[in-house]
Structures are given as C-alpha cells and as structure tokens.
C-alpha positions as CSV (number, residue, x, y, z in Angstrom):
1,M,24.2,6.6,2.5
2,Q,26.0,7.7,5.6
3,R,28.4,10.1,3.8
4,T,28.3,13.4,5.5
5,N,27.2,16.5,3.5
6,P,29.5,19.5,4.1
7,L,26.4,21.7,4.1
8,A,25.2,20.1,7.3
9,F,21.6,21.4,7.2
10,D,20.2,22.4,10.6
11,T,17.9,19.8,12.1
12,G,16.7,22.2,14.7
13,R,15.0,20.3,17.6
14,F,15.1,16.9,15.9
15,D,16.1,14.2,18.5
16,E,17.1,10.5,18.0
17,R,14.3,9.5,20.4
18,P,11.0,9.8,18.5
19,E,9.0,10.4,21.7
20,R,11.1,13.5,22.4
21,S,11.7,14.6,18.8
22,Y,10.4,17.5,16.7
23,T,10.0,17.0,13.0
24,L,12.6,18.3,10.6
25,P,12.4,22.1,9.9
26,A,10.1,23.3,7.2
27,G,13.0,24.5,5.0
28,W,14.0,20.9,4.4
29,Y,10.8,20.7,2.2
30,T,11.0,24.1,0.4
31,E,14.6,25.2,0.0
32,P,16.3,24.6,-3.4
33,A,19.6,24.1,-1.7
34,V,18.2,21.1,0.2
35,F,16.7,19.6,-3.0
36,E,20.0,20.0,-4.8
37,A,21.8,18.2,-1.9
38,E,19.2,15.4,-2.0
39,R,19.8,15.0,-5.7
40,R,23.5,14.5,-5.1
41,E,23.7,12.8,-1.7
42,I,20.5,10.7,-1.6
43,F,19.4,9.9,-5.1
44,G,22.9,10.0,-6.5
45,R,24.0,7.4,-4.0
46,S,21.0,5.1,-3.1
47,W,19.5,2.2,-4.9
48,Q,16.7,3.3,-7.1
49,F,13.8,1.3,-8.5
50,A,14.0,0.8,-12.3
51,G,11.5,-2.0,-13.3
52,H,11.0,-5.7,-13.4
53,V,13.1,-8.5,-15.0
54,E,10.1,-9.6,-17.2
55,Q,10.7,-6.3,-19.1
56,I,14.1,-7.6,-20.3
57,A,13.4,-11.3,-20.7
58,Q,15.3,-11.8,-24.0
59,P,18.8,-10.9,-25.3
60,G,18.6,-7.4,-26.7
61,D,15.5,-6.3,-24.6
62,Y,16.0,-2.9,-23.0
63,I,14.2,-0.3,-20.9
64,T,15.1,3.3,-20.4
65,V,14.8,5.0,-17.0
66,H,14.9,8.6,-16.0
67,L,16.1,9.4,-12.5
68,L,16.0,13.2,-11.8
69,D,18.5,14.6,-14.4
70,Q,20.0,11.2,-15.3
71,N,18.9,9.0,-18.2
72,I,20.0,5.3,-18.2
73,F,19.1,2.1,-20.0
74,I,19.1,-1.5,-18.8
75,I,19.6,-4.2,-21.3
76,R,20.0,-8.0,-21.4
77,G,23.2,-9.0,-23.3
78,K,23.6,-11.8,-25.8
79,D,25.3,-13.7,-22.9
80,G,22.1,-13.3,-20.8
81,V,23.7,-10.8,-18.4
82,I,21.6,-7.8,-17.4
83,R,23.7,-4.5,-17.5
84,G,23.0,-0.9,-17.0
85,F,24.5,2.1,-18.8
86,H,24.3,5.9,-18.9
87,N,22.1,6.5,-22.0
88,V,24.5,8.7,-23.8
89,C,26.8,8.3,-26.9
90,Q,30.4,8.7,-26.1
91,H,30.9,10.8,-29.3
92,R,28.8,13.9,-28.9
93,A,26.5,13.0,-26.0
94,H,23.3,12.2,-28.0
95,E,20.9,9.9,-26.2
96,L,21.1,6.4,-27.6
97,L,17.8,4.6,-26.8
98,A,14.2,5.7,-26.1
99,G,11.4,4.0,-24.4
100,S,11.7,0.2,-24.4
101,G,12.3,-2.5,-27.1
102,N,14.8,-4.9,-28.5
103,V,18.0,-4.3,-30.4
104,K,20.8,-6.4,-31.8
105,V,23.2,-3.4,-31.8
106,I,23.0,-0.1,-30.0
107,T,23.2,2.6,-32.6
108,C,23.3,6.3,-32.0
109,P,20.7,8.1,-34.1
110,Y,23.0,11.2,-34.5
111,H,26.2,10.0,-36.2
112,A,25.6,6.2,-36.1
113,W,28.3,5.2,-33.7
114,S,27.3,1.7,-32.6
115,Y,27.9,-0.3,-29.5
116,H,27.7,-4.0,-28.5
117,L,25.1,-5.0,-26.0
118,D,27.9,-5.3,-23.4
119,G,28.7,-1.6,-23.9
120,G,31.8,-1.9,-26.0
121,L,32.3,0.4,-28.9
122,R,31.5,-1.5,-32.2
123,T,31.9,1.1,-34.9
124,A,32.8,4.8,-35.1
125,R,32.4,6.1,-38.7
126,G,35.7,7.6,-39.9
127,S,37.7,6.7,-36.8
128,E,40.3,4.9,-38.9
129,R,41.4,8.3,-40.1
130,V,41.7,9.8,-36.6
131,A,45.2,9.6,-35.1
132,G,45.6,7.6,-32.0
133,F,41.9,6.7,-31.8
134,D,41.4,3.8,-29.3
135,A,37.9,2.2,-29.3
136,G,38.5,1.0,-25.7
137,D,38.4,4.7,-24.6
138,F,34.8,5.1,-25.7
139,C,32.9,2.2,-24.1
140,L,29.6,3.1,-22.6
141,K,29.7,4.2,-18.9
142,S,28.1,1.6,-16.7
143,V,25.9,1.8,-13.6
144,Q,25.3,-0.8,-11.0
145,I,22.3,-3.1,-11.5
146,E,20.8,-5.4,-8.9
147,I,17.9,-7.8,-9.1
148,F,15.9,-7.8,-5.9
149,N,12.9,-10.2,-5.7
150,D,12.7,-9.9,-9.5
151,F,12.7,-6.1,-9.4
152,L,15.4,-4.1,-11.0
153,F,17.4,-1.5,-9.1
154,V,20.1,0.9,-10.2
155,N,22.9,2.7,-8.3
156,F,25.3,5.3,-9.8
157,V,28.0,4.6,-7.2
158,P,30.4,1.8,-8.4
159,E,31.4,0.8,-4.9
160,A,27.8,0.9,-3.4
161,V,27.0,-1.9,-1.0
162,P,24.6,-4.3,-2.7
163,L,20.9,-3.7,-1.9
164,E,20.5,-7.3,-0.7
165,A,23.1,-6.6,2.0
166,Q,21.7,-3.2,2.9
167,A,18.1,-4.4,3.1
168,G,18.8,-7.3,5.4
169,D,15.7,-9.4,5.9
170,L,13.4,-7.4,3.6
171,G,13.6,-9.8,0.7
172,A,12.9,-12.8,2.8
173,E,10.0,-11.1,4.6
174,M,8.4,-10.1,1.3
175,R,8.6,-13.6,0.0
176,A,7.2,-15.0,3.2
177,H,4.1,-12.8,2.9
178,A,3.9,-13.1,-0.9
179,P,4.9,-16.7,-1.8
180,D,3.5,-16.1,-5.3
181,L,5.9,-13.1,-5.9
182,G,7.9,-14.9,-8.6
183,R,4.7,-15.7,-10.6
184,L,3.3,-12.2,-10.7
185,T,3.2,-10.2,-13.9
186,H,2.7,-6.5,-14.7
187,A,-0.9,-5.7,-15.4
188,H,-1.6,-2.0,-14.9
189,R,0.0,1.4,-14.2
190,L,-1.3,4.6,-12.6
191,T,0.6,7.9,-12.8
192,Y,0.2,11.1,-10.9
193,E,1.9,14.5,-10.7
194,L,1.7,16.2,-7.3
195,E,2.5,19.8,-6.2
196,A,4.4,18.7,-3.2
197,N,7.9,17.8,-2.1
198,W,8.7,14.1,-2.3
199,K,9.4,13.8,1.4
200,I,5.8,15.0,2.3
201,I,4.5,12.0,0.3
202,V,6.8,9.6,2.1
203,D,5.9,11.1,5.5
204,N,2.2,10.6,4.7
205,F,2.8,7.0,3.6
206,L,4.7,6.0,6.8
207,E,1.9,6.7,9.3
208,C,-1.7,5.8,9.7
209,Y,-2.4,8.5,12.4
210,H,-4.4,10.3,9.7
211,C,-6.2,7.2,8.3
212,P,-9.4,7.3,10.5
213,I,-9.8,11.0,9.6
214,V,-8.9,11.0,5.9
215,H,-9.4,7.4,4.7
216,P,-12.8,6.0,6.1
217,A,-12.9,3.2,3.5
218,F,-9.4,2.1,4.2
219,V,-10.0,1.6,7.9
220,E,-12.8,-0.7,6.9
221,L,-10.6,-2.6,4.5
222,V,-7.9,-3.4,7.1
223,D,-8.1,-4.2,10.8
224,M,-6.6,-1.1,12.4
225,A,-6.5,-2.8,15.8
226,S,-3.8,-5.1,14.4
227,Y,-1.9,-2.4,12.4
228,R,1.8,-2.4,13.3
229,V,4.8,-0.5,12.0
230,V,8.3,-1.9,12.5
231,T,11.4,0.0,11.5
232,H,14.7,-1.6,10.3
233,G,17.9,-0.2,8.9
234,I,16.8,1.3,5.6
235,W,13.2,0.0,5.5
236,S,10.1,-0.4,7.5
237,S,7.2,-2.8,7.5
238,H,3.5,-2.1,7.9
239,H,1.2,-5.0,8.6
240,A,-2.5,-5.4,9.5
241,G,-5.1,-8.1,9.3
242,P,-8.0,-7.9,6.9
243,G,-11.0,-5.7,7.8
244,K,-14.6,-6.3,6.9
245,E,-15.1,-8.2,3.6
246,S,-18.2,-6.0,3.1
247,N,-16.6,-2.6,3.1
248,S,-16.8,0.6,1.2
249,A,-13.4,0.2,-0.5
250,Y,-13.7,-3.0,-2.5
251,D,-14.9,-6.6,-2.1
252,F,-11.9,-9.0,-1.4
253,S,-14.0,-12.0,-0.3
254,A,-13.0,-14.1,-3.3
255,G,-9.3,-13.6,-2.9
256,D,-6.8,-15.7,-0.9
257,V,-4.6,-12.8,0.3
258,R,-5.9,-12.0,3.8
259,I,-3.4,-9.4,5.0
260,H,-2.4,-5.8,4.4
261,A,1.4,-5.7,4.1
262,V,3.5,-2.8,3.1
263,W,7.3,-2.3,2.9
264,W,8.9,1.1,2.5
265,L,12.4,1.1,1.2
266,W,14.8,4.1,1.5
267,P,14.5,6.6,0.1
268,N,11.5,6.7,-2.1
269,M,9.7,3.5,-2.9
270,C,7.1,1.2,-1.5
271,F,5.9,-2.4,-2.0
272,L,2.3,-3.0,-1.2
273,R,0.2,-6.2,-0.9
274,F,-3.6,-5.6,-0.3
275,P,-6.3,-8.1,0.6
276,G,-7.8,-9.9,-2.4
277,S,-6.3,-12.0,-5.1
278,G,-2.5,-12.4,-5.4
279,N,-0.9,-9.0,-5.9
280,M,2.0,-6.7,-5.4
281,M,1.9,-3.0,-6.0
282,V,5.0,-0.8,-6.4
283,L,4.8,2.9,-5.6
284,H,7.7,4.9,-6.9
285,I,7.9,8.5,-5.6
286,L,10.1,10.5,-8.0
287,P,11.2,14.0,-7.1
288,V,11.0,16.6,-9.9
289,A,11.4,19.9,-8.1
290,P,11.3,21.1,-4.4
291,D,7.5,21.4,-4.7
292,R,6.7,18.8,-7.4
293,T,6.7,15.0,-7.5
294,F,5.8,12.3,-10.0
295,E,4.3,9.1,-8.8
296,T,3.9,5.7,-10.5
297,Y,1.7,2.8,-9.2
298,D,2.6,-0.5,-10.9
299,F,0.2,-3.4,-10.3
300,Y,1.4,-7.0,-10.5
301,F,-1.1,-9.8,-10.6
302,L,-1.0,-13.5,-11.5
303,D,-2.6,-12.7,-14.9
304,K,-2.4,-9.6,-17.1
305,A,-6.1,-9.8,-17.7
306,L,-7.8,-8.0,-14.8
307,N,-10.7,-9.7,-12.9
308,A,-13.6,-7.7,-11.4
309,Q,-12.0,-7.6,-7.9
310,Q,-8.7,-6.2,-9.3
311,R,-10.5,-3.6,-11.4
312,E,-12.4,-2.6,-8.3
313,A,-9.3,-2.4,-6.2
314,I,-7.5,-0.3,-8.8
315,A,-10.5,2.0,-9.1
316,Y,-10.5,2.5,-5.3
317,I,-6.9,3.5,-5.3
318,D,-7.2,5.8,-8.3
319,D,-10.6,7.4,-7.5
320,V,-10.6,7.4,-3.7
321,L,-7.4,6.7,-1.9
322,Q,-5.0,8.7,-4.0
323,P,-7.2,11.8,-4.3
324,E,-7.6,11.8,-0.5
325,D,-3.8,11.7,-0.1
326,I,-3.1,14.2,-2.8
327,V,-5.3,16.8,-1.1
328,I,-3.4,16.3,2.1
329,V,0.2,16.5,0.8
330,E,-0.5,19.5,-1.4
331,S,-2.0,21.3,1.6
332,V,1.0,20.4,3.7
333,Q,3.3,21.8,1.0
334,R,1.5,25.1,1.1
335,G,1.5,25.1,4.9
336,L,5.3,24.5,5.1
337,R,5.8,27.9,3.3
338,S,3.9,29.6,6.1
339,R,5.8,32.0,8.5
340,G,3.6,30.5,11.2
341,Y,5.2,27.0,11.1
342,D,8.7,25.5,11.5
343,Q,8.8,22.2,13.4
344,G,6.0,19.9,14.8
345,R,6.1,17.0,17.2
346,F,5.9,13.2,16.4
347,M,3.0,11.4,17.9
348,A,5.2,8.4,18.7
349,G,4.5,7.5,22.3
350,D,3.3,3.9,21.6
351,P,5.3,2.2,18.9
352,S,3.0,-0.9,19.0
353,S,0.2,1.3,17.7
354,G,-0.6,1.7,14.0
355,Y,-1.3,5.4,14.8
356,S,2.2,6.1,16.0
357,E,4.5,8.2,13.8
358,H,7.7,6.5,14.7
359,G,8.0,5.3,11.1
360,V,8.1,8.9,10.0
361,H,10.8,9.6,12.6
362,H,12.8,6.7,11.3
363,F,12.7,8.3,7.8
364,H,13.7,11.7,9.1
365,S,16.7,10.0,10.9
366,L,17.9,8.6,7.6
367,L,17.4,12.0,6.0
368,A,19.4,13.8,8.7
369,A,22.3,11.2,8.4
370,A,22.3,11.6,4.6
371,L,22.4,15.4,4.6
372,G,24.9,15.8,7.4
373,G,22.5,17.0,10.1
374,A,23.6,17.0,13.7
C-alpha cells in the first residue's frame, strides 16, 4: 500500500495534521489519470472483499468476483482448501466460470480445456500432437485468498502482507462487539449504482458531521452524544450507544444488539452492526469509472428468514438512508467539477466528537500515501 506512484499527484494544501489540513484537490475525484492510478496502485494491491465462506462450503463450490477490469473465481478444492484464480483459460483467454455453483472439473466452454480444482491443467484436446507441449506451463494463475472473520478477501499481489497482519486488532474488535459473528448467514442483498466517484462515498461514510442535517431518523436511532470515531492503520471504528427505541427509523426494542458499531477497512468496504437482532452488514463500494460507482449491501442475520424488525431495518436503509446519501454524493460529484472549488477544510478540531471529520482525513492520508502525494 505504501508503494510510491511515480505520477506523485499534487496534494495541494493537504497536511498530516487534520486540524490544519485542507481536503485533497477536486481533481483527485474527477481526473481519469487519477482513476487509472487508483486501479493500479490501490485496487491492484489492496485486499478486496469477495464474499463469505458459506458460499463455498463444499468441495467444488465456487463463486466468481469482478473487481474493476479483473475477473476471478474462488473455489474449494477436493482437499478442502479454498483457492483463488484468474477466471481465464490458458489456451485462448476465454472465461472459465460464470456466477456461482459447483463443479467436479473446471472446463472451458470454448475449446474444452479442463482443469483440476487446484488449478492444474487436466486435459488439452490435441495437445499430444503439439511438439514440446508441457501441461505444467498452463496451470491457472492464482491470486491470494484470505479468510477474515469468515469473510473472503482477495489480493492480486503474491507477496502482499496478510490482511490479518495489516488490520491488527480489527478482527478481535469485531468479534468482541459481535460474538454471534460465526453463526450469521446471508439473508438479503441491496444494490445501487451511483453517479459519483467512489471516494466521495467513502468520505461521506466516514463522518457524521452531516447526520443531523441529512439523516434525522438516524440521529434518533443512535445516541449521537456517545458517537466516537477512532482511526487505526488501515481501518477506523465508529461506535455509538442506542438511541430511542421509539424512533422514526425502525423499532429495535425486541433485539439484543444495543450498539451501533461500524468498521471501515481500506480502501472501499465497511462492516456495520445496527441496533436490533443479531446482524452484520457488509457495504462494498466498487469503482466503475471516475464518476460512477456500484454498491452492494449484504445483510447477515442468524436466520435466512427475515423477521419483522429486520424487514423494517432493511426498508429504512433502502428507502430512507441510502436515498438521502445518494442525493448528497451525486451533488458533491457535480460540485467537484465546478471552477469555483478546489480544496475545503476538515472540521476536525475535536476528535472525541462524532461530528469531527478526522476519519475522512485519515482516509485521505492513506490515499496520498498510495498515490505518491507529498
């Protein structure tokens, strides 16, 4: 993550001290050259969320994952080992697998080259007539896979430092606040496409300075007086006590989760645990273009069948919270193209306050380091 980009994009008046710093320049959110550098230096080198181990519970189970212009698949082998591979045949580059499912053999639908579940070439029709053909030269190209609190992550860099080591105490903190984490199962997914740069969405997620203005129901759901944001190496935590059980978001009185806990993980994903019955949500922010982003919200509960409170909570996020945020970030994207704006200031004078923007500054610091800024 600390590899310096030779482009060294100008950070303008950005400062390592949040209380003295300006935000990153507007061009970081609009310029194609920045987006291309992010694709290579950030998303090509960082750990990216891919799914959950329950999706590949049995030998032969697989899922496919698209990360920007890369297509991979994750599969459980006959030996029980979970592996990841670039989803491309080594013959003429046809994609091998689609969606999710279970296979005994990986067979290319173009010319029927086949592969073992460990990525080794099994058959190549006619290869016995090809001089010097060595099956060992045509194994599938692997990618690093890591299981982190039962969630699957992928990294394209063979020598990448394990996520568990990079993230430090994150895994333990999540388990402490969510002791039922290992029993949760996927129950629902929401998807959105936004006309905004992915970083604007992360910026918005990392501060609650806007919450009283934009999210009136949310500030009833949680106790804003206890809202705290703590930054760490490549992640930050956001905690608050419960608000009023009788609120305009949803009724959580029957649930045993009494906190609001959120963890953002560099560069583009978030774990969320809201008041109510046992839950964990995963927000994945996927860049598509400099001004377009795809989002997924995956909901994990103790049972796949949703109860009334869970349906109400999902409806609140889908019908209220997300539309409120989408309006904001799309407006900011338009504003960043204005000739009347370049850099703003962080409202980060009191890091003990939930309204402080030091979490956004922490994110910008990681961006500056990744893209070679001064």
